[in-house]
Backbone as JSON, one array per atom type, in Angstrom:
{
  "sequence": "QVQLVESGGGLVQAGGSLRLSCEVSGSMSRINAMGWYRQASGKPRELVATVTLSGRTNYADSVKGRFTISRDNTKNTVYLQMNSLKSEDTAVYYCNVGADLRTYWGQGTQVTVSS",
  "N": [[0.84, -1.19, 0.0], [0.59, 2.15, -0.91], [1.37, 5.25, 0.51], [0.78, 8.73, 0.87], [1.9, 11.48, 2.54], [1.17, 14.64, 3.38], [2.39, 17.87, 4.35], [2.78, 21.13, 5.87], [0.98, 23.09, 5.09], [-1.18, 25.96, 5.78], [-2.09, 29.12, 7.31], [-1.36, 32.21, 5.88], [-0.16, 35.52, 5.32], [-0.79, 37.65, 2.51], [1.83, 37.86, 0.16], [3.55, 36.46, 1.67], [5.31, 33.34, 2.5], [5.24, 29.77, 2.08], [6.1, 26.35, 2.63], [5.47, 23.33, 1.23], [5.42, 19.83, 1.89], [5.66, 16.44, 0.82], [5.68, 13.21, 1.65], [6.37, 10.03, 0.47], [5.48, 6.69, 0.99], [5.66, 3.09, 1.26], [4.93, 0.07, -0.62], [6.54, -0.1, -3.55], [8.16, -0.01, -6.72], [9.46, 2.06, -8.11], [9.32, 5.58, -8.07], [7.99, 7.76, -10.4], [7.02, 10.51, -12.06], [6.34, 13.35, -9.99], [4.12, 15.56, -8.31], [2.21, 18.59, -7.71], [-1.11, 19.56, -7.16], [-4.0, 21.7, -7.03], [-7.07, 22.7, -5.47], [-9.45, 25.03, -5.44], [-12.22, 26.38, -3.58], [-15.26, 25.47, -5.0], [-14.21, 25.22, -7.52], [-12.61, 23.39, -10.22], [-10.07, 20.81, -9.8], [-6.68, 21.71, -10.32], [-3.57, 21.69, -12.11], [-0.53, 22.47, -10.5], [2.32, 22.21, -10.33], [4.86, 20.06, -11.67], [7.38, 17.49, -11.43], [9.77, 15.55, -13.05], [11.32, 12.26, -12.93], [13.92, 12.68, -13.76], [14.24, 15.28, -13.1], [13.12, 17.32, -14.56], [11.03, 20.13, -14.74], [7.67, 21.49, -14.56], [5.34, 24.12, -14.73], [2.28, 25.71, -13.77], [1.05, 28.58, -15.46], [0.17, 30.57, -13.75], [1.69, 30.37, -11.47], [4.33, 30.51, -12.09], [7.62, 31.62, -11.54], [7.1, 32.21, -8.93], [6.6, 29.93, -7.43], [8.39, 26.94, -6.55], [9.16, 23.7, -7.41], [10.54, 20.72, -6.09], [12.42, 17.68, -5.57], [13.43, 14.99, -3.44], [14.94, 12.2, -4.0], [16.1, 10.3, -2.4], [14.68, 10.4, -0.13], [12.15, 9.97, -0.95], [10.44, 12.18, -1.31], [8.61, 15.07, -2.16], [8.67, 18.56, -2.7], [7.16, 21.82, -2.37], [7.93, 24.97, -2.73], [6.55, 27.97, -1.95], [6.36, 31.24, -2.76], [5.76, 34.8, -2.44], [2.96, 34.78, -2.07], [-0.48, 34.88, -3.06], [-3.9, 35.94, -2.64], [-5.46, 34.48, -4.36], [-4.17, 32.08, -4.45], [-5.18, 30.54, -2.5], [-6.34, 27.44, -1.51], [-6.99, 23.88, -1.42], [-4.22, 21.87, -1.4], [-2.88, 19.22, -3.22], [-0.82, 16.39, -3.23], [0.67, 14.45, -5.77], [1.66, 11.43, -7.23], [3.3, 9.3, -9.6], [3.68, 5.9, -9.89], [4.84, 2.68, -10.64], [3.07, 2.37, -12.82], [0.75, 3.42, -11.84], [-1.34, 5.98, -10.35], [-1.16, 8.06, -7.56], [-2.7, 9.81, -4.83], [-2.4, 12.38, -2.36], [-3.9, 13.31, 0.82], [-4.47, 15.94, 0.92], [-3.75, 19.35, 1.75], [-4.55, 22.3, 3.43], [-4.15, 25.56, 2.21], [-4.24, 28.85, 3.04], [-4.46, 32.14, 2.09], [-4.36, 35.28, 3.31], [-5.59, 38.5, 2.57]],
  "CA": [[0.0, 0.0, 0.0], [1.35, 3.39, -1.02], [0.79, 6.36, 1.27], [1.35, 10.06, 0.67], [1.61, 12.3, 3.71], [1.48, 16.04, 3.1], [2.5, 18.77, 5.5], [3.28, 22.46, 5.56], [-0.06, 24.07, 4.8], [-1.54, 26.84, 6.87], [-2.58, 30.47, 7.02], [-0.26, 33.15, 5.68], [-0.58, 36.79, 4.73], [-0.38, 37.88, 1.12], [3.24, 38.21, 0.06], [4.34, 35.54, 2.48], [5.8, 32.1, 1.91], [5.01, 28.49, 2.72], [6.75, 25.21, 1.98], [4.74, 22.08, 1.37], [6.19, 18.59, 1.73], [4.87, 15.24, 0.63], [6.52, 12.03, 1.77], [5.73, 8.83, -0.08], [5.96, 5.46, 1.59], [4.91, 1.9, 0.87], [5.52, -0.91, -1.52], [6.59, 0.33, -4.94], [9.5, -0.21, -7.24], [10.09, 3.33, -8.45], [8.44, 6.74, -8.27], [8.32, 8.51, -11.61], [6.69, 11.92, -11.89], [5.72, 13.81, -8.75], [3.57, 16.88, -8.58], [1.23, 19.23, -6.83], [-2.33, 20.1, -7.72], [-4.78, 22.42, -6.03], [-8.5, 22.87, -5.75], [-10.1, 26.1, -4.69], [-13.63, 26.13, -3.33], [-16.14, 25.68, -6.13], [-13.48, 25.15, -8.78], [-12.01, 22.07, -10.46], [-8.67, 20.64, -9.43], [-5.8, 22.16, -11.39], [-2.15, 21.45, -11.98], [0.32, 23.56, -10.02], [3.68, 21.97, -10.79], [5.3, 18.67, -11.68], [8.82, 17.26, -11.62], [9.99, 14.18, -13.49], [12.39, 11.53, -12.25], [15.18, 13.3, -14.16], [14.31, 16.63, -12.57], [12.48, 18.33, -15.42], [9.88, 20.73, -14.05], [6.63, 22.15, -15.34], [4.55, 24.95, -13.83], [1.14, 26.47, -14.27], [1.44, 29.96, -15.72], [-0.2, 31.41, -12.63], [2.65, 30.27, -10.35], [5.69, 30.63, -12.59], [8.39, 32.7, -10.94], [6.79, 32.34, -7.5], [6.66, 28.6, -6.81], [9.46, 26.05, -6.99], [8.98, 22.3, -7.04], [11.78, 19.96, -6.04], [12.23, 16.35, -5.0], [14.57, 14.29, -2.87], [14.66, 10.8, -4.3], [16.58, 9.46, -1.3], [13.66, 10.45, 0.92], [10.83, 9.81, -1.58], [9.71, 13.35, -0.89], [8.5, 16.2, -3.08], [8.45, 19.82, -2.01], [6.68, 22.95, -3.13], [8.22, 26.25, -2.09], [5.61, 28.96, -2.47], [6.71, 32.6, -2.36], [4.9, 35.87, -2.95], [1.61, 34.19, -2.13], [-1.6, 35.78, -3.33], [-5.17, 35.42, -2.14], [-5.96, 33.49, -5.31], [-3.5, 30.79, -4.22], [-5.93, 29.82, -1.47], [-6.88, 26.2, -2.04], [-6.44, 22.65, -0.87], [-3.13, 21.42, -2.26], [-2.77, 17.77, -3.22], [0.37, 15.77, -3.78], [0.35, 13.41, -6.75], [2.84, 10.72, -7.73], [3.13, 8.15, -10.48], [4.59, 4.81, -9.53], [4.41, 1.35, -11.08], [1.96, 2.54, -13.76], [-0.44, 3.87, -11.13], [-1.3, 7.35, -9.83], [-1.57, 8.13, -6.16], [-3.0, 11.16, -4.35], [-2.4, 12.63, -0.93], [-5.2, 13.67, 1.4], [-4.66, 17.37, 0.75], [-3.41, 20.26, 2.85], [-5.17, 23.6, 3.17], [-3.35, 26.78, 2.18], [-5.11, 30.03, 3.04], [-3.7, 33.38, 1.99], [-5.21, 36.41, 3.68], [-5.19, 39.74, 1.91]],
  "C": [[0.88, 1.25, 0.0], [0.62, 4.5, -0.28], [1.54, 7.65, 0.97], [0.93, 10.92, 1.85], [2.11, 13.71, 3.43], [1.59, 16.83, 4.39], [2.94, 20.14, 5.0], [2.23, 23.5, 5.21], [-0.35, 24.95, 6.0], [-2.06, 28.18, 6.38], [-1.39, 31.42, 6.92], [-0.81, 34.43, 5.06], [-0.09, 36.88, 3.29], [1.05, 38.4, 1.09], [4.15, 37.29, 0.84], [4.71, 34.27, 1.75], [5.37, 30.9, 2.75], [5.77, 27.43, 1.94], [5.96, 23.95, 2.28], [5.69, 20.9, 1.16], [5.22, 17.44, 1.55], [5.81, 14.04, 0.63], [5.74, 10.8, 1.33], [6.34, 7.6, 0.56], [5.12, 4.29, 1.08], [5.64, 1.05, -0.13], [5.42, -0.44, -2.97], [8.03, 0.2, -5.43], [10.2, 1.11, -7.54], [9.03, 4.41, -8.61], [8.9, 7.47, -9.52], [8.01, 9.99, -11.38], [6.05, 12.19, -10.53], [5.18, 15.22, -9.01], [2.62, 17.37, -7.5], [0.07, 19.77, -7.66], [-3.04, 20.88, -6.63], [-6.22, 22.55, -6.47], [-9.06, 23.94, -4.83], [-11.59, 25.78, -4.56], [-14.46, 26.44, -4.56], [-15.48, 25.6, -7.49], [-12.91, 23.75, -8.98], [-10.56, 22.02, -10.01], [-7.79, 21.02, -10.62], [-4.34, 21.85, -11.06], [-1.44, 22.68, -11.44], [1.73, 23.39, -10.58], [3.97, 20.48, -10.77], [6.81, 18.61, -11.85], [9.01, 15.79, -11.99], [11.12, 13.53, -12.69], [13.75, 12.15, -12.56], [15.32, 14.74, -13.69], [13.71, 17.71, -13.45], [11.2, 18.83, -14.75], [8.92, 21.38, -15.03], [5.74, 22.89, -14.35], [3.32, 25.51, -14.54], [1.59, 27.91, -14.46], [1.21, 30.86, -14.51], [0.8, 31.39, -11.48], [4.1, 30.41, -10.81], [6.39, 31.84, -11.98], [8.14, 32.88, -9.46], [6.94, 31.01, -6.76], [7.82, 27.8, -7.39], [9.19, 24.64, -6.49], [10.34, 21.61, -7.05], [11.49, 18.59, -5.42], [13.55, 15.83, -4.46], [14.3, 12.8, -3.04], [15.15, 9.87, -3.2], [15.55, 9.39, -0.17], [12.25, 10.22, 0.36], [9.91, 10.97, -1.22], [9.74, 14.42, -1.99], [8.12, 17.44, -2.29], [7.85, 20.85, -2.95], [6.95, 24.2, -2.3], [7.36, 27.31, -2.75], [5.97, 30.33, -1.9], [5.74, 33.59, -2.98], [3.46, 35.39, -3.1], [0.55, 35.26, -2.3], [-2.88, 35.14, -2.8], [-5.73, 34.34, -3.07], [-5.22, 32.16, -5.25], [-4.19, 29.97, -3.15], [-6.61, 28.61, -2.07], [-6.42, 25.04, -1.16], [-5.42, 22.13, -1.87], [-2.95, 19.91, -2.08], [-1.46, 17.33, -3.87], [-0.07, 14.64, -4.71], [1.64, 12.74, -7.21], [2.43, 9.6, -8.66], [4.16, 7.1, -10.14], [3.99, 3.49, -9.99], [3.13, 1.42, -11.91], [0.66, 2.93, -13.06], [-0.22, 5.3, -10.63], [-1.86, 7.35, -8.42], [-1.74, 9.59, -5.75], [-2.86, 11.22, -2.84], [-3.78, 13.08, -0.48], [-5.49, 15.15, 1.26], [-4.27, 18.16, 1.98], [-3.9, 21.66, 2.49], [-4.13, 24.72, 3.21], [-4.32, 27.95, 2.07], [-4.25, 31.27, 3.07], [-4.64, 34.54, 2.27], [-4.68, 37.69, 3.04], [-5.23, 40.92, 2.87]]
}
C-alpha cells in the first residue's frame, strides 16, 4: 500500500511564503513523476507543478516565478516552495505521484492566503 503524507499548509498573509512537503511510503519499485495540484472552493482541481524523475519541471502559468517544485529521491519526498503568495493561491493542495503505472494522491493540505 502506497501512502502520501502532506505537510506544511496553513494560514499566511499575502506576500508571504510556505513550503509544502509530501513524503511517499509503501511498496513500490520506483516513483516517476511527482507533482502538486490544487483545488479552490467551487473550482475544479488544477495542476500547479510537476517534476519528473530526471528533474524536469513544469509549472502552471499562474505560479511561474513564484513557486518552486523539487524532489529528494533518497527520501521519496517532493516539495513545493511557495513565495509571494496571493489570495488566489488559497486552495487545498494535493500531492500526486506516479509509480508502477499507477497514480496516487495525498489527502490534501489547506493553504489560506489572507489579503
